C-alpha positions in Angstrom: -45.5 59.7 -137.4 -45.9 61.5 -140.7 -45.1 65.2 -141.3 -48.7 66.3 -141.0 -49.0 64.7 -137.5 -45.7 66.3 -136.5 -46.9 69.7 -137.7 -50.2 69.4 -135.8 -48.3 68.3 -132.7 -46.0 71.2 -132.8 -48.8 73.7 -133.4 -50.4 72.5 -130.2 -47.3 72.3 -128.1 -45.5 75.5 -129.0 -48.2 77.9 -127.5 -48.4 75.7 -124.4 -44.6 75.9 -123.9 -44.6 79.6 -124.6 -47.3 80.1 -121.9 -45.2 78.1 -119.4 -42.1 80.2 -120.1 -44.0 83.4 -119.8 -45.6 82.3 -116.5 -42.2 81.2 -115.2 -40.7 84.7 -115.6 
């Protein structure tokens, strides 16, 4: 993976992870 792919991956994953954390609390 190159940096652009990693950045796109993170941009998609972070909001999903944050939603899961917020729903869990």
